[in-house]
PDB file with SEQRES, HELIX, SHEET and CRYST1 records, atoms N, CA, C and O in Angstrom:
SEQRES   1 A   81  MET VAL THR GLU THR LYS TYR GLY SER VAL LYS ARG PHE          
SEQRES   2 A   81  GLY VAL ARG TYR GLY ARG SER LEU LYS GLU LYS PHE GLY          
SEQRES   3 A   81  LYS ILE GLU GLN GLY ARG HIS GLU ASN SER LEU CYS PRO          
SEQRES   4 A   81  TYR CYS ARG LYS THR GLN MET LYS ARG LEU ALA ALA GLY          
SEQRES   5 A   81  ILE TRP SER CYS ARG LYS CYS ASN ILE LYS LEU ALA GLY          
SEQRES   6 A   81  GLY ALA TYR MET PRO GLY LYS ARG ALA ILE GLU THR VAL          
SEQRES   7 A   81  GLN ALA GLN                                                  
HELIX    1 AA1 GLY A    8  PHE A   13  5                                   6    
HELIX    2 AA2 ARG A   19  HIS A   33  1                                  15    
HELIX    3 AA3 LYS A   72  ALA A   80  1                                   9    
SHEET    1 AA1 3 MET A  46  ALA A  50  0                                        
SHEET    2 AA1 3 ILE A  53  CYS A  56 -1                                        
SHEET    3 AA1 3 LYS A  62  ALA A  64 -1                                        
CRYST1    1.000    1.000    1.000  90.00  90.00  90.00 P 1           1          
ATOM      1  N   MET A   1     -14.045  18.150 -26.824  1.00  0.00           N  
ATOM      2  CA  MET A   1     -13.948  18.270 -25.417  1.00  0.00           C  
ATOM      3  C   MET A   1     -13.222  17.111 -24.813  1.00  0.00           C  
ATOM      4  O   MET A   1     -13.571  15.956 -25.059  1.00  0.00           O  
ATOM      5  N   VAL A   2     -12.201  17.403 -24.012  1.00  0.00           N  
ATOM      6  CA  VAL A   2     -11.398  16.499 -23.265  1.00  0.00           C  
ATOM      7  C   VAL A   2     -12.021  16.124 -21.900  1.00  0.00           C  
ATOM      8  O   VAL A   2     -12.272  17.045 -21.123  1.00  0.00           O  
ATOM      9  N   THR A   3     -12.287  14.861 -21.546  1.00  0.00           N  
ATOM     10  CA  THR A   3     -12.653  14.598 -20.196  1.00  0.00           C  
ATOM     11  C   THR A   3     -11.589  14.421 -19.335  1.00  0.00           C  
ATOM     12  O   THR A   3     -10.727  13.611 -19.676  1.00  0.00           O  
ATOM     13  N   GLU A   4     -11.472  15.001 -18.307  1.00  0.00           N  
ATOM     14  CA  GLU A   4     -10.380  14.904 -17.309  1.00  0.00           C  
ATOM     15  C   GLU A   4     -10.685  13.832 -16.253  1.00  0.00           C  
ATOM     16  O   GLU A   4     -11.735  13.815 -15.610  1.00  0.00           O  
ATOM     17  N   THR A   5      -9.685  12.932 -16.119  1.00  0.00           N  
ATOM     18  CA  THR A   5      -9.808  11.799 -15.147  1.00  0.00           C  
ATOM     19  C   THR A   5      -9.146  12.256 -13.871  1.00  0.00           C  
ATOM     20  O   THR A   5      -8.304  13.154 -13.865  1.00  0.00           O  
ATOM     21  N   LYS A   6      -9.545  11.622 -12.801  1.00  0.00           N  
ATOM     22  CA  LYS A   6      -9.005  11.945 -11.495  1.00  0.00           C  
ATOM     23  C   LYS A   6      -7.798  11.046 -11.201  1.00  0.00           C  
ATOM     24  O   LYS A   6      -7.955   9.845 -10.980  1.00  0.00           O  
ATOM     25  N   TYR A   7      -6.584  11.637 -11.198  1.00  0.00           N  
ATOM     26  CA  TYR A   7      -5.415  10.876 -10.943  1.00  0.00           C  
ATOM     27  C   TYR A   7      -4.948  11.006  -9.530  1.00  0.00           C  
ATOM     28  O   TYR A   7      -4.066  10.234  -9.153  1.00  0.00           O  
ATOM     29  N   GLY A   8      -5.434  11.889  -8.707  1.00  0.00           N  
ATOM     30  CA  GLY A   8      -5.072  11.954  -7.334  1.00  0.00           C  
ATOM     31  C   GLY A   8      -3.849  12.683  -7.178  1.00  0.00           C  
ATOM     32  O   GLY A   8      -3.699  13.824  -7.614  1.00  0.00           O  
ATOM     33  N   SER A   9      -2.902  11.984  -6.510  1.00  0.00           N  
ATOM     34  CA  SER A   9      -1.559  12.590  -6.249  1.00  0.00           C  
ATOM     35  C   SER A   9      -0.612  12.538  -7.406  1.00  0.00           C  
ATOM     36  O   SER A   9       0.452  13.153  -7.334  1.00  0.00           O  
ATOM     37  N   VAL A  10      -0.948  11.800  -8.536  1.00  0.00           N  
ATOM     38  CA  VAL A  10       0.089  11.834  -9.573  1.00  0.00           C  
ATOM     39  C   VAL A  10      -0.193  12.928 -10.646  1.00  0.00           C  
ATOM     40  O   VAL A  10       0.325  12.845 -11.759  1.00  0.00           O  
ATOM     41  N   LYS A  11      -1.019  13.953 -10.300  1.00  0.00           N  
ATOM     42  CA  LYS A  11      -1.217  15.037 -11.053  1.00  0.00           C  
ATOM     43  C   LYS A  11       0.053  15.922 -11.146  1.00  0.00           C  
ATOM     44  O   LYS A  11       0.240  16.783 -12.006  1.00  0.00           O  
ATOM     45  N   ARG A  12       0.949  15.571 -10.081  1.00  0.00           N  
ATOM     46  CA  ARG A  12       2.093  16.505 -10.085  1.00  0.00           C  
ATOM     47  C   ARG A  12       3.049  16.158 -11.322  1.00  0.00           C  
ATOM     48  O   ARG A  12       3.958  16.939 -11.604  1.00  0.00           O  
ATOM     49  N   PHE A  13       2.842  14.971 -12.072  1.00  0.00           N  
ATOM     50  CA  PHE A  13       3.583  14.632 -13.197  1.00  0.00           C  
ATOM     51  C   PHE A  13       3.159  15.320 -14.509  1.00  0.00           C  
ATOM     52  O   PHE A  13       3.802  15.193 -15.551  1.00  0.00           O  
ATOM     53  N   GLY A  14       2.061  16.043 -14.398  1.00  0.00           N  
ATOM     54  CA  GLY A  14       1.500  16.695 -15.622  1.00  0.00           C  
ATOM     55  C   GLY A  14       1.279  15.845 -16.786  1.00  0.00           C  
ATOM     56  O   GLY A  14       0.687  14.770 -16.686  1.00  0.00           O  
ATOM     57  N   VAL A  15       1.737  16.294 -17.887  1.00  0.00           N  
ATOM     58  CA  VAL A  15       1.613  15.544 -19.219  1.00  0.00           C  
ATOM     59  C   VAL A  15       2.678  14.450 -19.370  1.00  0.00           C  
ATOM     60  O   VAL A  15       2.606  13.716 -20.356  1.00  0.00           O  
ATOM     61  N   ARG A  16       3.633  14.288 -18.497  1.00  0.00           N  
ATOM     62  CA  ARG A  16       4.722  13.457 -18.612  1.00  0.00           C  
ATOM     63  C   ARG A  16       4.319  12.007 -18.278  1.00  0.00           C  
ATOM     64  O   ARG A  16       3.406  11.790 -17.482  1.00  0.00           O  
ATOM     65  N   TYR A  17       4.974  11.047 -18.864  1.00  0.00           N  
ATOM     66  CA  TYR A  17       5.042   9.703 -18.512  1.00  0.00           C  
ATOM     67  C   TYR A  17       3.804   8.737 -19.020  1.00  0.00           C  
ATOM     68  O   TYR A  17       3.864   7.511 -18.934  1.00  0.00           O  
ATOM     69  N   GLY A  18       2.800   9.370 -19.500  1.00  0.00           N  
ATOM     70  CA  GLY A  18       1.670   8.697 -20.032  1.00  0.00           C  
ATOM     71  C   GLY A  18       0.592   8.232 -18.986  1.00  0.00           C  
ATOM     72  O   GLY A  18       0.835   8.090 -17.788  1.00  0.00           O  
ATOM     73  N   ARG A  19      -0.550   8.026 -19.542  1.00  0.00           N  
ATOM     74  CA  ARG A  19      -1.700   7.759 -18.709  1.00  0.00           C  
ATOM     75  C   ARG A  19      -1.541   6.406 -17.926  1.00  0.00           C  
ATOM     76  O   ARG A  19      -1.702   6.366 -16.707  1.00  0.00           O  
ATOM     77  N   SER A  20      -1.242   5.379 -18.618  1.00  0.00           N  
ATOM     78  CA  SER A  20      -1.196   3.997 -18.090  1.00  0.00           C  
ATOM     79  C   SER A  20      -0.146   3.916 -16.914  1.00  0.00           C  
ATOM     80  O   SER A  20      -0.405   3.297 -15.883  1.00  0.00           O  
ATOM     81  N   LEU A  21       0.986   4.536 -17.105  1.00  0.00           N  
ATOM     82  CA  LEU A  21       2.077   4.458 -16.049  1.00  0.00           C  
ATOM     83  C   LEU A  21       1.533   5.256 -14.825  1.00  0.00           C  
ATOM     84  O   LEU A  21       1.653   4.834 -13.674  1.00  0.00           O  
ATOM     85  N   LYS A  22       0.923   6.445 -15.146  1.00  0.00           N  
ATOM     86  CA  LYS A  22       0.405   7.239 -13.909  1.00  0.00           C  
ATOM     87  C   LYS A  22      -0.588   6.435 -13.155  1.00  0.00           C  
ATOM     88  O   LYS A  22      -0.528   6.385 -11.927  1.00  0.00           O  
ATOM     89  N   GLU A  23      -1.572   5.752 -13.882  1.00  0.00           N  
ATOM     90  CA  GLU A  23      -2.513   5.037 -13.185  1.00  0.00           C  
ATOM     91  C   GLU A  23      -1.963   3.922 -12.323  1.00  0.00           C  
ATOM     92  O   GLU A  23      -2.406   3.736 -11.190  1.00  0.00           O  
ATOM     93  N   LYS A  24      -0.988   3.169 -12.853  1.00  0.00           N  
ATOM     94  CA  LYS A  24      -0.303   2.173 -12.128  1.00  0.00           C  
ATOM     95  C   LYS A  24       0.404   2.673 -10.887  1.00  0.00           C  
ATOM     96  O   LYS A  24       0.353   2.068  -9.817  1.00  0.00           O  
ATOM     97  N   PHE A  25       1.046   3.772 -11.069  1.00  0.00           N  
ATOM     98  CA  PHE A  25       1.814   4.421  -9.988  1.00  0.00           C  
ATOM     99  C   PHE A  25       0.783   4.916  -8.922  1.00  0.00           C  
ATOM    100  O   PHE A  25       0.988   4.792  -7.715  1.00  0.00           O  
ATOM    101  N   GLY A  26      -0.320   5.476  -9.444  1.00  0.00           N  
ATOM    102  CA  GLY A  26      -1.421   5.904  -8.472  1.00  0.00           C  
ATOM    103  C   GLY A  26      -1.961   4.818  -7.705  1.00  0.00           C  
ATOM    104  O   GLY A  26      -2.235   5.029  -6.524  1.00  0.00           O  
ATOM    105  N   LYS A  27      -2.152   3.685  -8.209  1.00  0.00           N  
ATOM    106  CA  LYS A  27      -2.690   2.586  -7.343  1.00  0.00           C  
ATOM    107  C   LYS A  27      -1.693   2.152  -6.352  1.00  0.00           C  
ATOM    108  O   LYS A  27      -2.060   1.845  -5.218  1.00  0.00           O  
ATOM    109  N   ILE A  28      -0.392   2.103  -6.720  1.00  0.00           N  
ATOM    110  CA  ILE A  28       0.571   1.653  -5.733  1.00  0.00           C  
ATOM    111  C   ILE A  28       0.751   2.644  -4.573  1.00  0.00           C  
ATOM    112  O   ILE A  28       0.910   2.313  -3.399  1.00  0.00           O  
ATOM    113  N   GLU A  29       0.708   3.901  -5.043  1.00  0.00           N  
ATOM    114  CA  GLU A  29       0.817   4.965  -3.922  1.00  0.00           C  
ATOM    115  C   GLU A  29      -0.360   5.033  -3.056  1.00  0.00           C  
ATOM    116  O   GLU A  29      -0.225   5.324  -1.868  1.00  0.00           O  
ATOM    117  N   GLN A  30      -1.571   4.769  -3.597  1.00  0.00           N  
ATOM    118  CA  GLN A  30      -2.721   4.757  -2.758  1.00  0.00           C  
ATOM    119  C   GLN A  30      -2.731   3.626  -1.799  1.00  0.00           C  
ATOM    120  O   GLN A  30      -3.132   3.807  -0.649  1.00  0.00           O  
ATOM    121  N   GLY A  31      -2.267   2.345  -2.250  1.00  0.00           N  
ATOM    122  CA  GLY A  31      -2.250   1.266  -1.365  1.00  0.00           C  
ATOM    123  C   GLY A  31      -1.141   1.504  -0.248  1.00  0.00           C  
ATOM    124  O   GLY A  31      -1.271   1.045   0.887  1.00  0.00           O  
ATOM    125  N   ARG A  32      -0.129   2.194  -0.619  1.00  0.00           N  
ATOM    126  CA  ARG A  32       0.925   2.381   0.385  1.00  0.00           C  
ATOM    127  C   ARG A  32       0.406   3.248   1.521  1.00  0.00           C  
ATOM    128  O   ARG A  32       0.898   3.065   2.635  1.00  0.00           O  
ATOM    129  N   HIS A  33      -0.552   4.188   1.356  1.00  0.00           N  
ATOM    130  CA  HIS A  33      -0.913   4.982   2.421  1.00  0.00           C  
ATOM    131  C   HIS A  33      -2.193   4.493   3.134  1.00  0.00           C  
ATOM    132  O   HIS A  33      -2.642   5.071   4.124  1.00  0.00           O  
ATOM    133  N   GLU A  34      -2.743   3.424   2.594  1.00  0.00           N  
ATOM    134  CA  GLU A  34      -3.957   2.867   3.322  1.00  0.00           C  
ATOM    135  C   GLU A  34      -3.543   1.887   4.491  1.00  0.00           C  
ATOM    136  O   GLU A  34      -2.462   1.300   4.477  1.00  0.00           O  
ATOM    137  N   ASN A  35      -4.373   1.763   5.397  1.00  0.00           N  
ATOM    138  CA  ASN A  35      -4.135   0.801   6.517  1.00  0.00           C  
ATOM    139  C   ASN A  35      -4.339  -0.653   5.927  1.00  0.00           C  
ATOM    140  O   ASN A  35      -5.228  -0.871   5.104  1.00  0.00           O  
ATOM    141  N   SER A  36      -3.551  -1.560   6.343  1.00  0.00           N  
ATOM    142  CA  SER A  36      -3.646  -2.991   5.888  1.00  0.00           C  
ATOM    143  C   SER A  36      -4.101  -3.897   7.040  1.00  0.00           C  
ATOM    144  O   SER A  36      -4.252  -3.473   8.186  1.00  0.00           O  
ATOM    145  N   LEU A  37      -4.310  -5.173   6.670  1.00  0.00           N  
ATOM    146  CA  LEU A  37      -4.753  -6.113   7.635  1.00  0.00           C  
ATOM    147  C   LEU A  37      -3.557  -6.688   8.309  1.00  0.00           C  
ATOM    148  O   LEU A  37      -2.652  -7.183   7.637  1.00  0.00           O  
ATOM    149  N   CYS A  38      -3.514  -6.642   9.649  1.00  0.00           N  
ATOM    150  CA  CYS A  38      -2.483  -7.295  10.487  1.00  0.00           C  
ATOM    151  C   CYS A  38      -2.655  -8.836  10.554  1.00  0.00           C  
ATOM    152  O   CYS A  38      -3.731  -9.327  10.894  1.00  0.00           O  
ATOM    153  N   PRO A  39      -1.628  -9.556  10.241  1.00  0.00           N  
ATOM    154  CA  PRO A  39      -1.749 -11.089  10.222  1.00  0.00           C  
ATOM    155  C   PRO A  39      -1.918 -11.698  11.675  1.00  0.00           C  
ATOM    156  O   PRO A  39      -2.307 -12.854  11.844  1.00  0.00           O  
ATOM    157  N   TYR A  40      -1.613 -10.877  12.661  1.00  0.00           N  
ATOM    158  CA  TYR A  40      -1.600 -11.453  14.038  1.00  0.00           C  
ATOM    159  C   TYR A  40      -2.905 -11.130  14.807  1.00  0.00           C  
ATOM    160  O   TYR A  40      -3.486 -12.006  15.448  1.00  0.00           O  
ATOM    161  N   CYS A  41      -3.341  -9.888  14.733  1.00  0.00           N  
ATOM    162  CA  CYS A  41      -4.556  -9.554  15.540  1.00  0.00           C  
ATOM    163  C   CYS A  41      -5.792  -9.334  14.475  1.00  0.00           C  
ATOM    164  O   CYS A  41      -6.901  -9.008  14.897  1.00  0.00           O  
ATOM    165  N   ARG A  42      -5.554  -9.518  13.153  1.00  0.00           N  
ATOM    166  CA  ARG A  42      -6.717  -9.438  12.225  1.00  0.00           C  
ATOM    167  C   ARG A  42      -7.534  -8.113  12.199  1.00  0.00           C  
ATOM    168  O   ARG A  42      -8.709  -8.039  11.837  1.00  0.00           O  
ATOM    169  N   LYS A  43      -6.764  -7.074  12.629  1.00  0.00           N  
ATOM    170  CA  LYS A  43      -7.401  -5.691  12.517  1.00  0.00           C  
ATOM    171  C   LYS A  43      -6.750  -4.898  11.340  1.00  0.00           C  
ATOM    172  O   LYS A  43      -5.634  -5.193  10.912  1.00  0.00           O  
ATOM    173  N   THR A  44      -7.413  -4.000  10.901  1.00  0.00           N  
ATOM    174  CA  THR A  44      -6.755  -3.189   9.704  1.00  0.00           C  
ATOM    175  C   THR A  44      -6.129  -1.980  10.424  1.00  0.00           C  
ATOM    176  O   THR A  44      -6.612  -0.848  10.396  1.00  0.00           O  
ATOM    177  N   GLN A  45      -5.100  -2.305  11.019  1.00  0.00           N  
ATOM    178  CA  GLN A  45      -4.293  -1.303  11.649  1.00  0.00           C  
ATOM    179  C   GLN A  45      -2.836  -1.264  11.282  1.00  0.00           C  
ATOM    180  O   GLN A  45      -2.066  -0.601  11.976  1.00  0.00           O  
ATOM    181  N   MET A  46      -2.401  -1.944  10.215  1.00  0.00           N  
ATOM    182  CA  MET A  46      -1.054  -2.042   9.748  1.00  0.00           C  
ATOM    183  C   MET A  46      -0.766  -0.744   9.056  1.00  0.00           C  
ATOM    184  O   MET A  46      -1.516  -0.304   8.184  1.00  0.00           O  
ATOM    185  N   LYS A  47       0.406  -0.089   9.478  1.00  0.00           N  
ATOM    186  CA  LYS A  47       0.845   1.154   8.778  1.00  0.00           C  
ATOM    187  C   LYS A  47       2.237   0.949   8.319  1.00  0.00           C  
ATOM    188  O   LYS A  47       2.994   0.220   8.960  1.00  0.00           O  
ATOM    189  N   ARG A  48       2.592   1.523   7.298  1.00  0.00           N  
ATOM    190  CA  ARG A  48       4.009   1.466   6.734  1.00  0.00           C  
ATOM    191  C   ARG A  48       4.826   2.465   7.447  1.00  0.00           C  
ATOM    192  O   ARG A  48       4.485   3.647   7.489  1.00  0.00           O  
ATOM    193  N   LEU A  49       5.885   2.025   8.004  1.00  0.00           N  
ATOM    194  CA  LEU A  49       6.925   2.882   8.630  1.00  0.00           C  
ATOM    195  C   LEU A  49       8.018   3.318   7.762  1.00  0.00           C  
ATOM    196  O   LEU A  49       8.414   4.482   7.813  1.00  0.00           O  
ATOM    197  N   ALA A  50       8.540   2.440   6.953  1.00  0.00           N  
ATOM    198  CA  ALA A  50       9.484   2.758   5.864  1.00  0.00           C  
ATOM    199  C   ALA A  50       9.379   1.736   4.861  1.00  0.00           C  
ATOM    200  O   ALA A  50       8.503   0.881   4.991  1.00  0.00           O  
ATOM    201  N   ALA A  51      10.216   1.709   3.804  1.00  0.00           N  
ATOM    202  CA  ALA A  51      10.146   0.767   2.730  1.00  0.00           C  
ATOM    203  C   ALA A  51      10.338  -0.666   3.288  1.00  0.00           C  
ATOM    204  O   ALA A  51      11.448  -1.007   3.698  1.00  0.00           O  
ATOM    205  N   GLY A  52       9.331  -1.473   3.312  1.00  0.00           N  
ATOM    206  CA  GLY A  52       9.512  -2.918   3.812  1.00  0.00           C  
ATOM    207  C   GLY A  52       9.300  -3.138   5.342  1.00  0.00           C  
ATOM    208  O   GLY A  52       9.319  -4.269   5.827  1.00  0.00           O  
ATOM    209  N   ILE A  53       9.093  -1.989   6.096  1.00  0.00           N  
ATOM    210  CA  ILE A  53       8.803  -2.128   7.474  1.00  0.00           C  
ATOM    211  C   ILE A  53       7.356  -1.744   7.722  1.00  0.00           C  
ATOM    212  O   ILE A  53       6.905  -0.678   7.302  1.00  0.00           O  
ATOM    213  N   TRP A  54       6.678  -2.563   8.363  1.00  0.00           N  
ATOM    214  CA  TRP A  54       5.156  -2.485   8.683  1.00  0.00           C  
ATOM    215  C   TRP A  54       5.024  -2.535  10.211  1.00  0.00           C  
ATOM    216  O   TRP A  54       5.768  -3.269  10.862  1.00  0.00           O  
ATOM    217  N   SER A  55       4.146  -1.812  10.763  1.00  0.00           N  
ATOM    218  CA  SER A  55       3.870  -1.834  12.136  1.00  0.00           C  
ATOM    219  C   SER A  55       2.287  -1.808  12.375  1.00  0.00           C  
ATOM    220  O   SER A  55       1.528  -1.058  11.761  1.00  0.00           O  
ATOM    221  N   CYS A  56       1.936  -2.632  13.249  1.00  0.00           N  
ATOM    222  CA  CYS A  56       0.474  -2.678  13.759  1.00  0.00           C  
ATOM    223  C   CYS A  56       0.305  -1.795  14.930  1.00  0.00           C  
ATOM    224  O   CYS A  56       0.989  -1.903  15.948  1.00  0.00           O  
ATOM    225  N   ARG A  57      -0.680  -0.867  14.747  1.00  0.00           N  
ATOM    226  CA  ARG A  57      -0.984   0.091  15.821  1.00  0.00           C  
ATOM    227  C   ARG A  57      -1.700  -0.520  17.065  1.00  0.00           C  
ATOM    228  O   ARG A  57      -1.610  -0.004  18.179  1.00  0.00           O  
ATOM    229  N   LYS A  58      -2.413  -1.646  16.808  1.00  0.00           N  
ATOM    230  CA  LYS A  58      -3.132  -2.298  17.903  1.00  0.00           C  
ATOM    231  C   LYS A  58      -2.290  -3.206  18.700  1.00  0.00           C  
ATOM    232  O   LYS A  58      -2.297  -3.081  19.925  1.00  0.00           O  
ATOM    233  N   CYS A  59      -1.533  -4.146  18.108  1.00  0.00           N  
ATOM    234  CA  CYS A  59      -0.770  -5.090  18.830  1.00  0.00           C  
ATOM    235  C   CYS A  59       0.705  -4.663  18.888  1.00  0.00           C  
ATOM    236  O   CYS A  59       1.496  -5.405  19.471  1.00  0.00           O  
ATOM    237  N   ASN A  60       1.100  -3.608  18.370  1.00  0.00           N  
ATOM    238  CA  ASN A  60       2.466  -3.079  18.500  1.00  0.00           C  
ATOM    239  C   ASN A  60       3.561  -4.131  17.955  1.00  0.00           C  
ATOM    240  O   ASN A  60       4.658  -4.254  18.499  1.00  0.00           O  
ATOM    241  N   ILE A  61       3.190  -4.823  16.912  1.00  0.00           N  
ATOM    242  CA  ILE A  61       4.237  -5.759  16.284  1.00  0.00           C  
ATOM    243  C   ILE A  61       4.770  -5.088  15.082  1.00  0.00           C  
ATOM    244  O   ILE A  61       4.059  -4.356  14.394  1.00  0.00           O  
ATOM    245  N   LYS A  62       6.022  -5.327  14.817  1.00  0.00           N  
ATOM    246  CA  LYS A  62       6.697  -4.841  13.518  1.00  0.00           C  
ATOM    247  C   LYS A  62       7.106  -6.043  12.728  1.00  0.00           C  
ATOM    248  O   LYS A  62       7.576  -7.038  13.279  1.00  0.00           O  
ATOM    249  N   LEU A  63       6.928  -5.953  11.447  1.00  0.00           N  
ATOM    250  CA  LEU A  63       7.346  -7.054  10.587  1.00  0.00           C  
ATOM    251  C   LEU A  63       7.838  -6.528   9.329  1.00  0.00           C  
ATOM    252  O   LEU A  63       7.603  -5.373   8.975  1.00  0.00           O  
ATOM    253  N   ALA A  64       8.575  -7.425   8.590  1.00  0.00           N  
ATOM    254  CA  ALA A  64       9.085  -6.984   7.308  1.00  0.00           C  
ATOM    255  C   ALA A  64       8.062  -7.517   6.281  1.00  0.00           C  
ATOM    256  O   ALA A  64       7.371  -8.511   6.502  1.00  0.00           O  
ATOM    257  N   GLY A  65       8.014  -6.850   5.237  1.00  0.00           N  
ATOM    258  CA  GLY A  65       7.001  -7.230   4.174  1.00  0.00           C  
ATOM    259  C   GLY A  65       7.502  -6.570   2.906  1.00  0.00           C  
ATOM    260  O   GLY A  65       8.691  -6.288   2.757  1.00  0.00           O  
ATOM    261  N   GLY A  66       6.532  -6.319   1.958  1.00  0.00           N  
ATOM    262  CA  GLY A  66       6.853  -5.719   0.776  1.00  0.00           C  
ATOM    263  C   GLY A  66       7.102  -4.278   0.922  1.00  0.00           C  
ATOM    264  O   GLY A  66       6.813  -3.715   1.978  1.00  0.00           O  
ATOM    265  N   ALA A  67       7.653  -3.606  -0.132  1.00  0.00           N  
ATOM    266  CA  ALA A  67       7.958  -2.116   0.007  1.00  0.00           C  
ATOM    267  C   ALA A  67       6.753  -1.246   0.007  1.00  0.00           C  
ATOM    268  O   ALA A  67       6.717  -0.174   0.612  1.00  0.00           O  
ATOM    269  N   TYR A  68       5.682  -1.775  -0.746  1.00  0.00           N  
ATOM    270  CA  TYR A  68       4.487  -0.903  -0.870  1.00  0.00           C  
ATOM    271  C   TYR A  68       3.217  -1.616  -0.251  1.00  0.00           C  
ATOM    272  O   TYR A  68       2.234  -0.956   0.086  1.00  0.00           O  
ATOM    273  N   MET A  69       3.274  -2.914  -0.123  1.00  0.00           N  
ATOM    274  CA  MET A  69       2.168  -3.720   0.476  1.00  0.00           C  
ATOM    275  C   MET A  69       2.848  -4.620   1.451  1.00  0.00           C  
ATOM    276  O   MET A  69       3.973  -5.074   1.242  1.00  0.00           O  
ATOM    277  N   PRO A  70       2.124  -4.877   2.554  1.00  0.00           N  
ATOM    278  CA  PRO A  70       2.738  -5.860   3.551  1.00  0.00           C  
ATOM    279  C   PRO A  70       3.069  -7.265   3.085  1.00  0.00           C  
ATOM    280  O   PRO A  70       3.803  -7.963   3.785  1.00  0.00           O  
ATOM    281  N   GLY A  71       2.592  -7.700   1.994  1.00  0.00           N  
ATOM    282  CA  GLY A  71       2.981  -8.995   1.442  1.00  0.00           C  
ATOM    283  C   GLY A  71       2.017 -10.090   1.928  1.00  0.00           C  
ATOM    284  O   GLY A  71       1.485 -10.072   3.039  1.00  0.00           O  
ATOM    285  N   LYS A  72       1.843 -11.018   1.025  1.00  0.00           N  
ATOM    286  CA  LYS A  72       0.919 -12.035   1.205  1.00  0.00           C  
ATOM    287  C   LYS A  72       1.556 -13.241   2.031  1.00  0.00           C  
ATOM    288  O   LYS A  72       0.839 -13.984   2.701  1.00  0.00           O  
ATOM    289  N   ARG A  73       2.865 -13.390   1.955  1.00  0.00           N  
ATOM    290  CA  ARG A  73       3.527 -14.546   2.565  1.00  0.00           C  
ATOM    291  C   ARG A  73       3.326 -14.622   4.101  1.00  0.00           C  
ATOM    292  O   ARG A  73       3.084 -15.697   4.650  1.00  0.00           O  
ATOM    293  N   ALA A  74       3.427 -13.505   4.750  1.00  0.00           N  
ATOM    294  CA  ALA A  74       3.301 -13.417   6.193  1.00  0.00           C  
ATOM    295  C   ALA A  74       1.942 -13.859   6.578  1.00  0.00           C  
ATOM    296  O   ALA A  74       1.781 -14.674   7.486  1.00  0.00           O  
ATOM    297  N   ILE A  75       0.926 -13.328   5.890  1.00  0.00           N  
ATOM    298  CA  ILE A  75      -0.492 -13.648   6.226  1.00  0.00           C  
ATOM    299  C   ILE A  75      -0.742 -15.287   5.899  1.00  0.00           C  
ATOM    300  O   ILE A  75      -1.310 -16.044   6.686  1.00  0.00           O  
ATOM    301  N   GLU A  76      -0.283 -15.630   4.767  1.00  0.00           N  
ATOM    302  CA  GLU A  76      -0.410 -17.171   4.420  1.00  0.00           C  
ATOM    303  C   GLU A  76       0.296 -18.077   5.492  1.00  0.00           C  
ATOM    304  O   GLU A  76      -0.195 -19.167   5.786  1.00  0.00           O  
ATOM    305  N   THR A  77       1.347 -17.660   6.019  1.00  0.00           N  
ATOM    306  CA  THR A  77       2.093 -18.419   7.041  1.00  0.00           C  
ATOM    307  C   THR A  77       1.328 -18.432   8.307  1.00  0.00           C  
ATOM    308  O   THR A  77       1.236 -19.494   8.923  1.00  0.00           O  
ATOM    309  N   VAL A  78       0.765 -17.347   8.759  1.00  0.00           N  
ATOM    310  CA  VAL A  78       0.055 -17.315  10.046  1.00  0.00           C  
ATOM    311  C   VAL A  78      -1.239 -18.076   9.870  1.00  0.00           C  
ATOM    312  O   VAL A  78      -1.664 -18.755  10.805  1.00  0.00           O  
ATOM    313  N   GLN A  79      -1.905 -17.998   8.691  1.00  0.00           N  
ATOM    314  CA  GLN A  79      -3.171 -18.839   8.495  1.00  0.00           C  
ATOM    315  C   GLN A  79      -2.949 -20.325   8.547  1.00  0.00           C  
ATOM    316  O   GLN A  79      -3.786 -21.087   9.028  1.00  0.00           O  
ATOM    317  N   ALA A  80      -1.792 -20.723   8.036  1.00  0.00           N  
ATOM    318  CA  ALA A  80      -1.452 -22.129   7.894  1.00  0.00           C  
ATOM    319  C   ALA A  80      -1.108 -22.799   9.222  1.00  0.00           C  
ATOM    320  O   ALA A  80      -1.199 -24.022   9.324  1.00  0.00           O  
ATOM    321  N   GLN A  81      -0.720 -22.043  10.230  1.00  0.00           N  
ATOM    322  CA  GLN A  81      -0.385 -22.535  11.618  1.00  0.00           C  
ATOM    323  C   GLN A  81      -1.532 -22.696  12.366  1.00  0.00           C  
ATOM    324  O   GLN A  81      -1.460 -23.092  13.529  1.00  0.00           O  
TER     325      GLN A  81                                                      
END                                                                             
């Protein structure tokens, strides 16, 4: 009996590409769709507009970051100041 794991949105790939690559891609894709922490107002309202462009719904600020995650450098810069 084969136990089926939950892959979420990567089920569309079927049996192709292997389990480990699909799990990595699933984690990246899940993080891309979640709200992230805004470095300015400290609320979890950051949303991805496009690859590398992030916008906070609360303070209406747009900033550049990573393609799939906002990036740690902007947060570290604000905390250092």
